[in-house]
N, C-alpha and C positions, 0 to 999 in steps of 0.2 A: 505494500499498499504505501502510497505520497505520501505529505509529511508536510501539506504549507504551510510557512505562517506567512504571513499578510500584518505590514504594520498598516495603520493608521491612525488619522488625528488630523488634525486641524493642520493648514499652510504653518513651521518659523518650529513647532514643538522639537526638531530631533529628529524628525524617525528617519531621515537618510544617517545621522550620524551613528543612528545606534546598528543603519542597516549596515555597515559600512564595517562597525562594529564585531554585529556579529560574523558576516563574511567577512572581517579581515580581510579586506580589497581598501584600500585609498582611493580607489576613482571605480563603480561598476562596471562591468565585462566591459561593457557597452562602453566609446567614446561619448560621439557627439552623432545626435541623429538630429534629421531638419525640422525647424517646427515645433511642433506641440511633446513629440516622441525623445525629444537631445535628454530624457533624465531619467532613459529606460532600467531604472534597478530592479532585476532580480542577479541572483547567484544562492550558492548549493553552498550550507553552513554544515559543522559536525561542531556536534558536542556530546563526550562522554559514549563518545563509537555509534549514535546516532546520528545517521544525514538526513538531510531536509532544506527546501528551498527556501530561500527569504522570495518574497517577493516590500519593493516598496513602492506603495498608494499613490507619495507624492511627486512618481513623474510621470501622474496622467492625465496632471489639471491643466487645463487650460486658463490662459491670465488676466481674464477680466473678472472685477467682481460677484456678480450677478451670471455668470454663467459657473462658478469655485463652488459656491457652497450648494447648486446641484448637484455638481464632476461629485465634489467631497463625497455629498448622500448614493449619491450613484454605487460609488468604491465602495463605498460598507457593505452595500446589500452585496453587492458583487462577490464581495467578502464574506460572508456571510453563509453567503449561496456556496460560496469554491471556494474559502479554507481549509487547515484542517481546524486552525488555532489562530485567532487573532487577538492581536499584541494594542492594546489599545493606551496612545501618546500620548502626553496631557504635561501641560508644563509647569512648577509648582510658582514658579515668577508675576502669570498672568488671574490663579484660581480658577473660575469652571466660567467658563463663558457662554455665552449662548448656544455656539456653534456646540458647545463639547458638552453641553443637555440632553441636542439633537440627536447628537450619534448612539452616549449611551440607552440615549430610549427604545434607541435601531437594535442597541445590541442587545440591549435583557429580550429582547424578544426570540432573541436567538437560542437555538439549542445547543448551537457551541462554544468550547470554549475559551471565553475573553479573560485576561489576564489588565487590570488597570497598570498601565507602566505612569507614574510622576515622573519626569524625570528635569535635568537641571537641581538637585539636592545635591548639591553638591559642595554640602558643610555641615555639619551636624545642625544647625540652627536655625535646619529649612526642613528639619523632617514631621513637626508640628506643624506644622504651616499645610505640607502633605494629608494633613488627616481628615485635610474637609471634602477629601477623593472621594472619601468616605461615602460623602451623603449623595452620588449619583447609581449605588444600585448594583453595583456591578462586584461587592464581594470585596479581597483579600486587595490590600494596593500593593505597586511594589515601583519601592520609592531607588532608583535611579542616576547617575550623569553619565550618561552616552561619549560625555567627552573627556570622559576622566576610566570608566571602564567600573565604574563604581555599581554594585550591584545583580551587571548583568548575568554572573555566570548564578548565582541565586536566584536569575529572573526563570534563566534553561534549563536550570535540575526540578523546577517545576510544569515549565511546559514539555520537559523528551516527555514527564512522564503521562502528559492524555497521550500518546501517541499510542495510534494502535502497535502494537508486537508485529514482527517483523515474518509475517508471516507466511510458510514456503510452501507456495502455492501445489497445486494435488497436477497441472494442466502444464503436460511439459510439450504440447507442441511452441513455437517458435510464437513472440508478439513480435508485428511492424506496424508501426503506426508511421500514416501520412503527415507532414505538419508542413508545412508551409503559408508564408503569408498569406494576406485575403485573395484570390481569383487566379493561384496559378492556380488551376485544375486540378485539387483533391480532390471535392464533388466527381467532373470526369474521371479517375483516373479508376477510382472506389467501381464506378455503374463502368467504364470500362473493363473492370477486371466482375464483377458481377456477372454484367450485364440485365438482360431479359428476364433471363435465367433463375428463378431466386428461388429455387429448388437445393441450388447447393448455395446457400445464405442461413445459417441457422441464428441469429439470432439467437447469443448465451442464454439461458434462465439464471438470475444471479446476481451477473451483471449490474457492475454500480450504476446511479441512475444519468452517469457522463459521463458516462462513453461504449458507446456502441460495441460490443463485441464481434464481427463479424466471423463465422468458420469459414474457413476457406480451404476447396477443395474437388483441383481438378488440372487436368495439363500436368501430372505426378506433381503437384504443390501442395503443401496441408501448411496449414498456420490461422493464425487467429489477426484479426485483422482491429487495429482497432478505430473507429472513425469516428471522428474529435467532425471533420467535413460536414455529418450529416445532425449537427444537434438540435436538439430546439434552442431556436433563439428566444429569447424571454423579451415578453413587450415592454418593459419597465427599463429594459438596458439599452434600448437605440442608439442611446449618444454616447456611450461607454462602448462599446462593440472592438473597439482597438485593446484595451482593459480586459476584454471578458475574452476576447482572443488565445492574450499571455496567457490569461490559466489556465486558457484549454487544453492549449499545449504546453502548457508545462508537464497538465495532470498525464495527459497521453504517453508525453517522450519520457515519464519516470513509470512507469510501468509497461513499455515497449523493453525488447531484445536488441530491435532493430530499428534503426529510423532514419524514414524513405523521406531527405530534403527537397523538398519544390522550386524551384527557383523558377521562376519566365524569364524566356530568352531574350525578350526584347527590353524587361527592364536590370536583367545580370543578376547575378551576390549586391544586399543591399544590407549595410547594418542591422538589421535587424533580421534575416536569416545570418548572419555572422553572431551576433549574438544567443540563439536558437543551438547554431550548429557548437557553438562552447561551452553550452550548457549540455549536450546529449553525450561530450567530448569529456566533460568533469564528472557525469555520472557514469561512465564508462561505459554507456551504450557504442552501439556497433553504427554505420554512419553511410546511407546512399547518398548520391547528391543525384535529384535525375532534375536535367533544363529540359523546359518540357512547351512546346511552342512552339519547339523547331522549324516548323514548320515556313516559323513569318521572319528566318534572318535569309536576309541574302549567301549565299555561297559561294567562295572559292574553295580553292583545294585546302587550304593553310588554314578556314576560322577553326572547326574542333577543336584543335591543338590551338590556336592564338588564346580561343579563350573554356580553352582549357590549362591551361598555364595560370591564364586571371586567374582562376577560380583558386586554383592550388595557393597562388601569389596569395591572395586573400586570409583564404585558410593556415596559412604556415601559423608556428611548425605542425602543427597535427595535418598532415594535406596529403598520406598514404590511404586514400580515398576513391572509390568509384566512384564516377564523372558520367550519367546516362543520357543521351538526347533523346526527346524523343516529342511524339506530337500526341497528345490523347485526342484530340477529333480528330484524324489523320490513323487512328490505331495504328500507330508506328511504335513499334521496339515495349509499346505495355506489357509484355512478356522479358525479355530481356528485366525488368525493373523488379523481376520474381526471381529471377534464377539472380542477379546481382547480387538483393537482400538475402537470396539462402548463404549463400555463398559467403556472404558475410558474418550470416547468423553461426554457419560453422566454424568461420574464422578464430571466432569471439569464444566457439568455449571447447579449441586446439588444444590437445595435453602434447608436450616433446619430453620424447624420454630422455632424465637424466644425462647420459653417454652419450645419444645424439647433439645433446647443447654441448657438453664442453669438450666433444669432436667437432662440431663450429668452431664456440665459438673462442678459445683457449689459444690454438693459435694464433687466432686474427686478433687479442689479446696481448700473447707471443711479440704482435712484430710492430703493434703498437700502443706501446704500457701506456698507463697512465701519465699525464708527466711529472715530476718526484714537485713535493714541495717543500721549503725547507730543508735542502737533503735530504729527505724523507725517502724513502724507491716506495711506492705502493703497489704490493701483492694481489695480482686477484687468485682465489686458488681452487677456488667452481664453482661453477650455477647449478639453479635448480629451479624447477617450476614450480611458484607456490598456487595450493588449491582455489582457489573462487571464481566468481562466477565470470570474470576479466580476463585476460593475460597475465599473470606481473610473474617477475623472474628476480627473486635473489644472491645476492654477488656476494659472495662471502672473500672480506678482502684481509689484513691486518690494519686497515687504516681509514676506514668504512668516511670516514667524514671530510678527511680530504681529496674526495672524489669530485669534481668539482661538472659544471651542467652542463659543460662543452663534450665533456667526454662523455657524458652519462645522455647526451642527444646523438655520437656516434656511435655506442653501443647500441642502441637502441637501435642505429639505423640498418647496423649492420647483424639486427634480428629478421628486422622488415627483410633485410637480402636476401637470405638464407631459409626465411620462413614462413609463408606470406600471411602477411597479416593485413592484408587490405582491407582499410575500412575498419580499424580496429584503435582504440587507445592500448597504446600500453603502459603498463608499470615498471619500473627495477627502482630496487631495494640493494643496501649495499651493507654489507650485516660483518660485524666484527669476526676474527677468524683465526 
């Protein structure tokens, strides 16, 4: 199950600072978007071994006052509907404002766990001022200073207690999610796979109401398709469709084994696509990039190559991903997408025998040893693959702390050259031996 923590509250109470604390990023994954979406804030956080996605709703509000409050109300509604936990941030220095009251009223009706986070409690004298927030009627309050980090650990201890246990699902079929910005052709590709022949598609009983799981079984492919494209649109979130679709994408992505990221050939790879890609990478999912509407592009014999290069540059450093060019309306290469996703799924579960790993990698390391540091020579003795849902390798060596980023990348590239891990993030760990 995915655990999504949404940070809500009025402007300037410190939502982004708290977000940065939780995701330990000085800036969001994404640098700048044009217009309203410039503050896209969603990232992965981890606390005592539990991973979760954090969303800072602050980036989804247009800047004019009248639109402002309506947008914030809307976000709170979407968060109530889509998130697993809500952090309602208020500011001890301003006390309770009308907008705080209004948000509290909406949150009291929700069935979700809500934490009242009183921010800017930077010293003991403000502790007593914070007690006024009990009057919001949302239970316990949590005093923090997101600037210094005080109180955030205690808050997270309580937050992770509300998460669903990590359930190991019985269903062993691969799960694919088709994601991408609106209008890139997600619905069309699902329709073209399923066709009119609805009997090959059985929406699976008991799946969550927020994503439809389609059991696909034909042409030698069998998998679960997580369909976010066909989800019911709620009337009350017309305005904030963008925020809504981001929430949906994150949920689908967390459930999937392989993420099929669809782009529009005419528009190319945009910042939001890169953000989704990095989220998939951080969650250690397999990725296939699908460039749709390829029929609309003027071709010459270099087009594909140039287009691929551009995409790989933007996705670096993890750019060992398959790119498939399709035209869903022309029914071109739609099955190629399934074949590629199947291959990536296999790569993600690939296990390499220890003897083979060492036979291949040790001579390479011998010929290109890690650079010595402070006169100390680093020796890597042997390598083994660690059990896990995605490929992880442990390199046993005498001075793990001296191995530098550049050398780690070199080793990763050699693993990729020798054992096909296309489409799959791999992790390298260095351990004392």
